Backbone atoms as SQL, in Angstrom:
CREATE TABLE atoms (id INTEGER PRIMARY KEY, chain TEXT, resi INTEGER, resn TEXT, atom TEXT, x REAL, y REAL, z REAL);
INSERT INTO atoms VALUES
  (1, 'A', 1, 'MET', 'N', 0.846, -1.175, 0.000),
  (2, 'A', 1, 'MET', 'CA', 0.000, 0.000, 0.000),
  (3, 'A', 1, 'MET', 'C', 0.892, 1.238, 0.000),
  (4, 'A', 2, 'SER', 'N', 0.648, 2.159, -0.876),
  (5, 'A', 2, 'SER', 'CA', 1.433, 3.380, -0.987),
  (6, 'A', 2, 'SER', 'C', 1.123, 4.323, 0.167),
  (7, 'A', 3, 'THR', 'N', 2.161, 4.983, 0.643),
  (8, 'A', 3, 'THR', 'CA', 1.973, 5.992, 1.688),
  (9, 'A', 3, 'THR', 'C', 2.304, 7.374, 1.130),
  (10, 'A', 4, 'MET', 'N', 2.062, 7.542, -0.177),
  (11, 'A', 4, 'MET', 'CA', 2.334, 8.820, -0.827),
  (12, 'A', 4, 'MET', 'C', 1.595, 9.951, -0.107),
  (13, 'A', 5, 'GLY', 'N', 2.282, 11.046, 0.095),
  (14, 'A', 5, 'GLY', 'CA', 1.690, 12.185, 0.785),
  (15, 'A', 5, 'GLY', 'C', 1.880, 12.148, 2.283),
  (16, 'A', 6, 'ALA', 'N', 2.381, 11.045, 2.799),
  (17, 'A', 6, 'ALA', 'CA', 2.599, 10.925, 4.236),
  (18, 'A', 6, 'ALA', 'C', 3.804, 11.763, 4.656),
  (19, 'A', 7, 'VAL', 'N', 3.632, 12.547, 5.693),
  (20, 'A', 7, 'VAL', 'CA', 4.699, 13.385, 6.231),
  (21, 'A', 7, 'VAL', 'C', 5.548, 12.592, 7.217),
  (22, 'A', 8, 'PHE', 'N', 4.918, 11.653, 7.929),
  (23, 'A', 8, 'PHE', 'CA', 5.596, 10.865, 8.947),
  (24, 'A', 8, 'PHE', 'C', 5.742, 9.431, 8.453),
  (25, 'A', 9, 'SER', 'N', 6.704, 8.712, 9.031),
  (26, 'A', 9, 'SER', 'CA', 6.954, 7.344, 8.599),
  (27, 'A', 9, 'SER', 'C', 7.041, 6.403, 9.794),
  (28, 'A', 10, 'ILE', 'N', 6.973, 5.123, 9.510),
  (29, 'A', 10, 'ILE', 'CA', 7.064, 4.106, 10.547),
  (30, 'A', 10, 'ILE', 'C', 8.405, 4.253, 11.263),
  (31, 'A', 11, 'GLY', 'N', 8.330, 4.255, 12.596),
  (32, 'A', 11, 'GLY', 'CA', 9.523, 4.398, 13.414),
  (33, 'A', 11, 'GLY', 'C', 9.790, 5.820, 13.867),
  (34, 'A', 12, 'GLN', 'N', 8.981, 6.761, 13.397),
  (35, 'A', 12, 'GLN', 'CA', 9.156, 8.166, 13.749),
  (36, 'A', 12, 'GLN', 'C', 8.275, 8.522, 14.943),
  (37, 'A', 13, 'GLN', 'N', 8.835, 9.311, 15.863),
  (38, 'A', 13, 'GLN', 'CA', 8.063, 9.783, 16.999),
  (39, 'A', 13, 'GLN', 'C', 7.325, 11.060, 16.628),
  (40, 'A', 14, 'ILE', 'N', 6.131, 11.194, 17.171),
  (41, 'A', 14, 'ILE', 'CA', 5.272, 12.349, 16.891),
  (42, 'A', 14, 'ILE', 'C', 4.705, 12.889, 18.198),
  (43, 'A', 15, 'THR', 'N', 4.113, 14.072, 18.110),
  (44, 'A', 15, 'THR', 'CA', 3.354, 14.655, 19.214),
  (45, 'A', 15, 'THR', 'C', 2.002, 15.068, 18.659),
  (46, 'A', 16, 'HIS', 'N', 0.943, 14.756, 19.402),
  (47, 'A', 16, 'HIS', 'CA', -0.396, 15.179, 18.992),
  (48, 'A', 16, 'HIS', 'C', -0.559, 16.642, 19.379),
  (49, 'A', 17, 'GLN', 'N', -0.928, 17.470, 18.415),
  (50, 'A', 17, 'GLN', 'CA', -1.018, 18.915, 18.654),
  (51, 'A', 17, 'GLN', 'C', -2.110, 19.300, 19.647),
  (52, 'A', 18, 'ARG', 'N', -3.220, 18.618, 19.607),
  (53, 'A', 18, 'ARG', 'CA', -4.350, 18.984, 20.483),
  (54, 'A', 18, 'ARG', 'C', -4.250, 18.353, 21.867),
  (55, 'A', 19, 'PHE', 'N', -3.886, 17.077, 21.902),
  (56, 'A', 19, 'PHE', 'CA', -3.900, 16.352, 23.167),
  (57, 'A', 19, 'PHE', 'C', -2.521, 16.226, 23.810),
  (58, 'A', 20, 'ALA', 'N', -1.486, 16.702, 23.154),
  (59, 'A', 20, 'ALA', 'CA', -0.122, 16.801, 23.688),
  (60, 'A', 20, 'ALA', 'C', 0.493, 15.479, 24.144),
  (61, 'A', 21, 'TYR', 'N', 0.040, 14.354, 23.614),
  (62, 'A', 21, 'TYR', 'CA', 0.732, 13.111, 23.944),
  (63, 'A', 21, 'TYR', 'C', 1.803, 12.843, 22.889),
  (64, 'A', 22, 'ARG', 'N', 2.794, 12.076, 23.304),
  (65, 'A', 22, 'ARG', 'CA', 3.846, 11.654, 22.395),
  (66, 'A', 22, 'ARG', 'C', 3.556, 10.230, 21.971),
  (67, 'A', 23, 'GLY', 'N', 3.957, 9.876, 20.782),
  (68, 'A', 23, 'GLY', 'CA', 3.730, 8.525, 20.307),
  (69, 'A', 23, 'GLY', 'C', 4.722, 8.116, 19.240),
  (70, 'A', 24, 'LEU', 'N', 4.557, 6.893, 18.773),
  (71, 'A', 24, 'LEU', 'CA', 5.444, 6.295, 17.786),
  (72, 'A', 24, 'LEU', 'C', 4.611, 5.714, 16.651),
  (73, 'A', 25, 'VAL', 'N', 4.881, 6.135, 15.435),
  (74, 'A', 25, 'VAL', 'CA', 4.150, 5.647, 14.268),
  (75, 'A', 25, 'VAL', 'C', 4.541, 4.195, 13.997),
  (76, 'A', 26, 'TYR', 'N', 3.538, 3.299, 13.967),
  (77, 'A', 26, 'TYR', 'CA', 3.804, 1.905, 13.630),
  (78, 'A', 26, 'TYR', 'C', 3.047, 1.467, 12.376),
  (79, 'A', 27, 'GLY', 'N', 2.264, 2.356, 11.815),
  (80, 'A', 27, 'GLY', 'CA', 1.556, 2.063, 10.577),
  (81, 'A', 27, 'GLY', 'C', 1.076, 3.343, 9.927),
  (82, 'A', 28, 'VAL', 'N', 1.001, 3.337, 8.601),
  (83, 'A', 28, 'VAL', 'CA', 0.565, 4.508, 7.849),
  (84, 'A', 28, 'VAL', 'C', -0.471, 4.071, 6.823),
  (85, 'A', 29, 'ASP', 'N', -1.605, 4.755, 6.812),
  (86, 'A', 29, 'ASP', 'CA', -2.635, 4.544, 5.791),
  (87, 'A', 29, 'ASP', 'C', -2.662, 5.781, 4.900),
  (88, 'A', 30, 'PRO', 'N', -2.676, 5.617, 3.587),
  (89, 'A', 30, 'PRO', 'CA', -2.659, 6.780, 2.694),
  (90, 'A', 30, 'PRO', 'C', -3.914, 7.638, 2.799),
  (91, 'A', 31, 'VAL', 'N', -5.011, 7.033, 3.245),
  (92, 'A', 31, 'VAL', 'CA', -6.282, 7.710, 3.477),
  (93, 'A', 31, 'VAL', 'C', -6.933, 7.056, 4.691),
  (94, 'A', 32, 'PHE', 'N', -7.989, 7.642, 5.213),
  (95, 'A', 32, 'PHE', 'CA', -8.720, 7.072, 6.343),
  (96, 'A', 32, 'PHE', 'C', -9.294, 5.713, 5.958),
  (97, 'A', 33, 'LEU', 'N', -8.986, 4.672, 6.732),
  (98, 'A', 33, 'LEU', 'CA', -9.480, 3.329, 6.454),
  (99, 'A', 33, 'LEU', 'C', -10.336, 2.763, 7.582),
  (100, 'A', 34, 'GLY', 'N', -10.704, 3.612, 8.524),
  (101, 'A', 34, 'GLY', 'CA', -11.569, 3.185, 9.611),
  (102, 'A', 34, 'GLY', 'C', -13.025, 3.194, 9.182),
  (103, 'A', 35, 'SER', 'N', -13.895, 2.858, 10.118),
  (104, 'A', 35, 'SER', 'CA', -15.324, 2.838, 9.815),
  (105, 'A', 35, 'SER', 'C', -15.919, 4.239, 9.915),
  (106, 'A', 36, 'ASN', 'N', -16.988, 4.461, 9.200),
  (107, 'A', 36, 'ASN', 'CA', -17.689, 5.746, 9.288),
  (108, 'A', 36, 'ASN', 'C', -18.230, 5.972, 10.690),
  (109, 'A', 37, 'GLN', 'N', -18.676, 4.901, 11.337),
  (110, 'A', 37, 'GLN', 'CA', -19.197, 5.006, 12.699),
  (111, 'A', 37, 'GLN', 'C', -18.109, 5.504, 13.656),
  (112, 'A', 38, 'TRP', 'N', -16.910, 4.940, 13.554),
  (113, 'A', 38, 'TRP', 'CA', -15.801, 5.389, 14.398),
  (114, 'A', 38, 'TRP', 'C', -15.466, 6.849, 14.104),
  (115, 'A', 39, 'TYR', 'N', -15.386, 7.197, 12.826),
  (116, 'A', 39, 'TYR', 'CA', -15.046, 8.569, 12.424),
  (117, 'A', 39, 'TYR', 'C', -16.034, 9.573, 13.014),
  (118, 'A', 40, 'GLU', 'N', -17.307, 9.288, 12.921),
  (119, 'A', 40, 'GLU', 'CA', -18.325, 10.201, 13.440),
  (120, 'A', 40, 'GLU', 'C', -18.241, 10.340, 14.955),
  (121, 'A', 41, 'LYS', 'N', -17.874, 9.266, 15.638),
  (122, 'A', 41, 'LYS', 'CA', -17.798, 9.286, 17.093),
  (123, 'A', 41, 'LYS', 'C', -16.490, 9.894, 17.601),
  (124, 'A', 42, 'MET', 'N', -15.374, 9.569, 16.962),
  (125, 'A', 42, 'MET', 'CA', -14.063, 9.917, 17.489),
  (126, 'A', 42, 'MET', 'C', -13.406, 11.138, 16.852),
  (127, 'A', 43, 'ALA', 'N', -13.650, 11.376, 15.607),
  (128, 'A', 43, 'ALA', 'CA', -12.968, 12.468, 14.907),
  (129, 'A', 43, 'ALA', 'C', -13.774, 13.757, 15.054),
  (130, 'A', 44, 'LEU', 'N', -13.724, 14.336, 16.228),
  (131, 'A', 44, 'LEU', 'CA', -14.537, 15.503, 16.548),
  (132, 'A', 44, 'LEU', 'C', -14.270, 16.700, 15.637),
  (133, 'A', 45, 'SER', 'N', -13.035, 16.871, 15.236),
  (134, 'A', 45, 'SER', 'CA', -12.696, 18.015, 14.384),
  (135, 'A', 45, 'SER', 'C', -12.877, 17.707, 12.898),
  (136, 'A', 46, 'LYS', 'N', -13.308, 16.502, 12.589),
  (137, 'A', 46, 'LYS', 'CA', -13.564, 16.041, 11.217),
  (138, 'A', 46, 'LYS', 'C', -12.372, 16.286, 10.287),
  (139, 'A', 47, 'PRO', 'N', -11.202, 15.700, 10.621),
  (140, 'A', 47, 'PRO', 'CA', -10.056, 15.833, 9.724),
  (141, 'A', 47, 'PRO', 'C', -10.345, 15.142, 8.398),
  (142, 'A', 48, 'PRO', 'N', -9.662, 15.548, 7.347),
  (143, 'A', 48, 'PRO', 'CA', -9.943, 14.969, 6.030),
  (144, 'A', 48, 'PRO', 'C', -9.676, 13.469, 5.977),
  (145, 'A', 49, 'LYS', 'N', -10.578, 12.766, 5.332),
  (146, 'A', 49, 'LYS', 'CA', -10.419, 11.325, 5.163),
  (147, 'A', 49, 'LYS', 'C', -9.488, 11.001, 3.997),
  (148, 'A', 50, 'ASN', 'N', -9.274, 11.956, 3.101),
  (149, 'A', 50, 'ASN', 'CA', -8.483, 11.679, 1.903),
  (150, 'A', 50, 'ASN', 'C', -7.015, 12.065, 2.063),
  (151, 'A', 51, 'ALA', 'N', -6.549, 12.207, 3.284),
  (152, 'A', 51, 'ALA', 'CA', -5.142, 12.478, 3.593),
  (153, 'A', 51, 'ALA', 'C', -4.642, 11.347, 4.496),
  (154, 'A', 52, 'PRO', 'N', -3.333, 11.219, 4.684),
  (155, 'A', 52, 'PRO', 'CA', -2.800, 10.116, 5.502),
  (156, 'A', 52, 'PRO', 'C', -3.299, 10.107, 6.947),
  (157, 'A', 53, 'TRP', 'N', -3.443, 8.888, 7.452),
  (158, 'A', 53, 'TRP', 'CA', -3.773, 8.625, 8.852),
  (159, 'A', 53, 'TRP', 'C', -2.725, 7.665, 9.393),
  (160, 'A', 54, 'TYR', 'N', -2.468, 7.741, 10.702),
  (161, 'A', 54, 'TYR', 'CA', -1.372, 6.998, 11.315),
  (162, 'A', 54, 'TYR', 'C', -1.834, 6.139, 12.481),
  (163, 'A', 55, 'HIS', 'N', -1.243, 4.954, 12.571),
  (164, 'A', 55, 'HIS', 'CA', -1.424, 4.065, 13.713),
  (165, 'A', 55, 'HIS', 'C', -0.282, 4.397, 14.669),
  (166, 'A', 56, 'VAL', 'N', -0.613, 4.720, 15.917),
  (167, 'A', 56, 'VAL', 'CA', 0.374, 5.255, 16.852),
  (168, 'A', 56, 'VAL', 'C', 0.351, 4.499, 18.180),
  (169, 'A', 57, 'LEU', 'N', 1.544, 4.113, 18.649),
  (170, 'A', 57, 'LEU', 'CA', 1.710, 3.599, 20.002),
  (171, 'A', 57, 'LEU', 'C', 1.834, 4.817, 20.907),
  (172, 'A', 58, 'VAL', 'N', 0.977, 4.941, 21.896),
  (173, 'A', 58, 'VAL', 'CA', 0.977, 6.105, 22.776),
  (174, 'A', 58, 'VAL', 'C', 1.985, 5.890, 23.911),
  (175, 'A', 59, 'HIS', 'N', 2.914, 6.828, 24.044),
  (176, 'A', 59, 'HIS', 'CA', 3.972, 6.760, 25.055),
  (177, 'A', 59, 'HIS', 'C', 3.376, 6.712, 26.463),
  (178, 'A', 60, 'GLU', 'N', 3.922, 5.814, 27.288),
  (179, 'A', 60, 'GLU', 'CA', 3.512, 5.625, 28.682),
  (180, 'A', 60, 'GLU', 'C', 2.029, 5.305, 28.821),
  (181, 'A', 61, 'ALA', 'N', 1.511, 4.522, 27.874),
  (182, 'A', 61, 'ALA', 'CA', 0.118, 4.068, 27.912),
  (183, 'A', 61, 'ALA', 'C', 0.071, 2.636, 27.388),
  (184, 'A', 62, 'ASP', 'N', -1.072, 1.994, 27.543),
  (185, 'A', 62, 'ASP', 'CA', -1.243, 0.627, 27.052),
  (186, 'A', 62, 'ASP', 'C', -2.021, 0.573, 25.752),
  (187, 'A', 63, 'HIS', 'N', -2.520, 1.697, 25.275),
  (188, 'A', 63, 'HIS', 'CA', -3.369, 1.706, 24.091),
  (189, 'A', 63, 'HIS', 'C', -2.640, 2.284, 22.871),
  (190, 'A', 64, 'THR', 'N', -3.275, 2.098, 21.725),
  (191, 'A', 64, 'THR', 'CA', -2.811, 2.696, 20.481),
  (192, 'A', 64, 'THR', 'C', -3.884, 3.677, 20.035),
  (193, 'A', 65, 'THR', 'N', -3.573, 4.462, 19.032),
  (194, 'A', 65, 'THR', 'CA', -4.554, 5.392, 18.507),
  (195, 'A', 65, 'THR', 'C', -4.407, 5.494, 16.994),
  (196, 'A', 66, 'TYR', 'N', -5.418, 6.055, 16.374),
  (197, 'A', 66, 'TYR', 'CA', -5.459, 6.246, 14.928),
  (198, 'A', 66, 'TYR', 'C', -5.667, 7.738, 14.717),
  (199, 'A', 67, 'VAL', 'N', -4.703, 8.404, 14.077),
  (200, 'A', 67, 'VAL', 'CA', -4.685, 9.862, 14.067),
  (201, 'A', 67, 'VAL', 'C', -4.480, 10.417, 12.664),
  (202, 'A', 68, 'ALA', 'N', -5.216, 11.474, 12.366),
  (203, 'A', 68, 'ALA', 'CA', -5.068, 12.176, 11.094),
  (204, 'A', 68, 'ALA', 'C', -3.760, 12.953, 11.076),
  (205, 'A', 69, 'GLN', 'N', -3.163, 13.023, 9.903),
  (206, 'A', 69, 'GLN', 'CA', -1.890, 13.719, 9.743),
  (207, 'A', 69, 'GLN', 'C', -1.940, 15.159, 10.244),
  (208, 'A', 70, 'ARG', 'N', -3.040, 15.850, 10.007),
  (209, 'A', 70, 'ARG', 'CA', -3.079, 17.270, 10.373),
  (210, 'A', 70, 'ARG', 'C', -3.003, 17.520, 11.875),
  (211, 'A', 71, 'ASN', 'N', -3.201, 16.480, 12.681),
  (212, 'A', 71, 'ASN', 'CA', -3.148, 16.631, 14.132),
  (213, 'A', 71, 'ASN', 'C', -1.774, 16.346, 14.726),
  (214, 'A', 72, 'LEU', 'N', -0.796, 16.025, 13.885),
  (215, 'A', 72, 'LEU', 'CA', 0.510, 15.602, 14.371),
  (216, 'A', 72, 'LEU', 'C', 1.630, 16.552, 13.981),
  (217, 'A', 73, 'VAL', 'N', 2.649, 16.592, 14.825),
  (218, 'A', 73, 'VAL', 'CA', 3.911, 17.265, 14.518),
  (219, 'A', 73, 'VAL', 'C', 5.026, 16.305, 14.913),
  (220, 'A', 74, 'ALA', 'N', 6.179, 16.474, 14.290),
  (221, 'A', 74, 'ALA', 'CA', 7.329, 15.633, 14.619),
  (222, 'A', 74, 'ALA', 'C', 7.791, 15.916, 16.043),
  (223, 'A', 75, 'TYR', 'N', 8.148, 14.879, 16.759),
  (224, 'A', 75, 'TYR', 'CA', 8.692, 15.009, 18.116),
  (225, 'A', 75, 'TYR', 'C', 10.131, 15.493, 18.001),
  (226, 'A', 76, 'ALA', 'N', 10.466, 16.540, 18.711),
  (227, 'A', 76, 'ALA', 'CA', 11.789, 17.142, 18.601),
  (228, 'A', 76, 'ALA', 'C', 12.752, 16.696, 19.701),
  (229, 'A', 77, 'GLY', 'N', 12.279, 15.917, 20.650),
  (230, 'A', 77, 'GLY', 'CA', 13.124, 15.490, 21.762),
  (231, 'A', 77, 'GLY', 'C', 13.962, 14.269, 21.431),
  (232, 'A', 78, 'GLU', 'N', 14.607, 13.744, 22.471),
  (233, 'A', 78, 'GLU', 'CA', 15.487, 12.594, 22.293),
  (234, 'A', 78, 'GLU', 'C', 15.043, 11.369, 23.089),
  (235, 'A', 79, 'GLY', 'N', 13.949, 11.475, 23.824),
  (236, 'A', 79, 'GLY', 'CA', 13.495, 10.367, 24.653),
  (237, 'A', 79, 'GLY', 'C', 12.999, 9.191, 23.836),
  (238, 'A', 80, 'GLN', 'N', 12.979, 8.034, 24.465),
  (239, 'A', 80, 'GLN', 'CA', 12.469, 6.836, 23.817),
  (240, 'A', 80, 'GLN', 'C', 11.042, 6.551, 24.294),
  (241, 'A', 81, 'ILE', 'N', 10.357, 5.712, 23.566),
  (242, 'A', 81, 'ILE', 'CA', 8.962, 5.366, 23.825),
  (243, 'A', 81, 'ILE', 'C', 8.863, 4.225, 24.837),
  (244, 'A', 82, 'ASP', 'N', 7.910, 4.339, 25.743),
  (245, 'A', 82, 'ASP', 'CA', 7.591, 3.274, 26.698),
  (246, 'A', 82, 'ASP', 'C', 6.181, 2.802, 26.367),
  (247, 'A', 83, 'HIS', 'N', 6.089, 1.609, 25.773),
  (248, 'A', 83, 'HIS', 'CA', 4.784, 1.038, 25.405),
  (249, 'A', 83, 'HIS', 'C', 4.915, -0.480, 25.391),
  (250, 'A', 84, 'PRO', 'N', 3.928, -1.200, 25.945),
  (251, 'A', 84, 'PRO', 'CA', 4.042, -2.660, 26.029),
  (252, 'A', 84, 'PRO', 'C', 4.075, -3.379, 24.678),
  (253, 'A', 85, 'MET', 'N', 3.616, -2.745, 23.611),
  (254, 'A', 85, 'MET', 'CA', 3.619, -3.394, 22.291),
  (255, 'A', 85, 'MET', 'C', 4.836, -3.017, 21.434),
  (256, 'A', 86, 'LEU', 'N', 5.748, -2.248, 21.991),
  (257, 'A', 86, 'LEU', 'CA', 6.902, -1.762, 21.239),
  (258, 'A', 86, 'LEU', 'C', 7.678, -2.900, 20.558),
  (259, 'A', 87, 'ALA', 'N', 7.958, -3.966, 21.298),
  (260, 'A', 87, 'ALA', 'CA', 8.742, -5.082, 20.751),
  (261, 'A', 87, 'ALA', 'C', 7.982, -5.877, 19.688),
  (262, 'A', 88, 'SER', 'N', 6.684, -5.677, 19.578),
  (263, 'A', 88, 'SER', 'CA', 5.908, -6.359, 18.532),
  (264, 'A', 88, 'SER', 'C', 6.143, -5.746, 17.154),
  (265, 'A', 89, 'TYR', 'N', 6.580, -4.508, 17.116),
  (266, 'A', 89, 'TYR', 'CA', 6.760, -3.789, 15.859),
  (267, 'A', 89, 'TYR', 'C', 8.188, -3.340, 15.590),
  (268, 'A', 90, 'PHE', 'N', 8.983, -3.168, 16.645),
  (269, 'A', 90, 'PHE', 'CA', 10.319, -2.601, 16.487),
  (270, 'A', 90, 'PHE', 'C', 11.348, -3.425, 17.233),
  (271, 'A', 91, 'ASP', 'N', 12.563, -3.480, 16.671),
  (272, 'A', 91, 'ASP', 'CA', 13.614, -4.243, 17.338),
  (273, 'A', 91, 'ASP', 'C', 14.913, -3.464, 17.504),
  (274, 'A', 92, 'GLY', 'N', 14.828, -2.165, 17.408),
  (275, 'A', 92, 'GLY', 'CA', 16.017, -1.353, 17.633),
  (276, 'A', 92, 'GLY', 'C', 15.699, 0.126, 17.610),
  (277, 'A', 93, 'PHE', 'N', 16.675, 0.904, 18.061),
  (278, 'A', 93, 'PHE', 'CA', 16.552, 2.358, 18.085),
  (279, 'A', 93, 'PHE', 'C', 17.897, 2.898, 17.641),
  (280, 'A', 94, 'GLU', 'N', 17.891, 3.684, 16.567),
  (281, 'A', 94, 'GLU', 'CA', 19.142, 4.165, 15.995),
  (282, 'A', 94, 'GLU', 'C', 18.958, 5.564, 15.422),
  (283, 'A', 95, 'ASN', 'N', 19.838, 6.475, 15.780),
  (284, 'A', 95, 'ASN', 'CA', 19.805, 7.847, 15.274),
  (285, 'A', 95, 'ASN', 'C', 18.437, 8.510, 15.458),
  (286, 'A', 96, 'GLY', 'N', 17.807, 8.271, 16.628),
  (287, 'A', 96, 'GLY', 'CA', 16.542, 8.907, 16.940),
  (288, 'A', 96, 'GLY', 'C', 15.313, 8.268, 16.330),
  (289, 'A', 97, 'ARG', 'N', 15.482, 7.137, 15.632),
  (290, 'A', 97, 'ARG', 'CA', 14.344, 6.450, 14.993),
  (291, 'A', 97, 'ARG', 'C', 14.298, 4.995, 15.448),
  (292, 'A', 98, 'TYR', 'N', 13.103, 4.474, 15.483),
  (293, 'A', 98, 'TYR', 'CA', 12.933, 3.059, 15.786),
  (294, 'A', 98, 'TYR', 'C', 13.032, 2.260, 14.497),
  (295, 'A', 99, 'LEU', 'N', 13.614, 1.072, 14.600),
  (296, 'A', 99, 'LEU', 'CA', 13.805, 0.201, 13.448),
  (297, 'A', 99, 'LEU', 'C', 12.719, -0.873, 13.450),
  (298, 'A', 100, 'ALA', 'N', 11.909, -0.861, 12.401),
  (299, 'A', 100, 'ALA', 'CA', 10.787, -1.787, 12.303),
  (300, 'A', 100, 'ALA', 'C', 11.278, -3.208, 12.096),
  (301, 'A', 101, 'ILE', 'N', 10.581, -4.145, 12.719),
  (302, 'A', 101, 'ILE', 'CA', 10.833, -5.553, 12.472),
  (303, 'A', 101, 'ILE', 'C', 10.422, -5.839, 11.044),
  (304, 'A', 102, 'SER', 'N', 11.207, -6.573, 10.309),
  (305, 'A', 102, 'SER', 'CA', 10.875, -6.901, 8.919),
  (306, 'A', 102, 'SER', 'C', 9.504, -7.567, 8.867),
  (307, 'A', 103, 'GLY', 'N', 8.654, -7.058, 7.992),
  (308, 'A', 103, 'GLY', 'CA', 7.309, -7.610, 7.851),
  (309, 'A', 103, 'GLY', 'C', 6.267, -6.872, 8.674),
  (310, 'A', 104, 'SER', 'N', 6.651, -5.810, 9.397),
  (311, 'A', 104, 'SER', 'CA', 5.673, -5.023, 10.160),
  (312, 'A', 104, 'SER', 'C', 4.760, -4.288, 9.216),
  (313, 'A', 105, 'ARG', 'N', 3.637, -3.819, 9.725),
  (314, 'A', 105, 'ARG', 'CA', 2.645, -3.125, 8.874),
  (315, 'A', 105, 'ARG', 'C', 3.245, -1.877, 8.258),
  (316, 'A', 106, 'THR', 'N', 2.750, -1.538, 7.098),
  (317, 'A', 106, 'THR', 'CA', 3.245, -0.366, 6.390),
  (318, 'A', 106, 'THR', 'C', 2.163, 0.660, 6.239);
């Protein structure tokens, strides 16, 4: 699946602009691929469905999230992510980026 137009990539840390949490991108969808029911319930600001959306491991939490590109900015710090699913998707950290396990979601 192409991730054309995506600003962020797998292994990159981000910060949510509205909710101020830090996270780690573990998947990229070129457009919104969730259900309309979820979108209506969760996407309060109605971000565009025809732009990239990201699967994110939320730092210091047990959950993941699905976030529109317009709500994210690159994380500028040097800290690492603490998440129980980290080892399911990544097997290293190098030069400020996480290294995806071969065969992880794209």
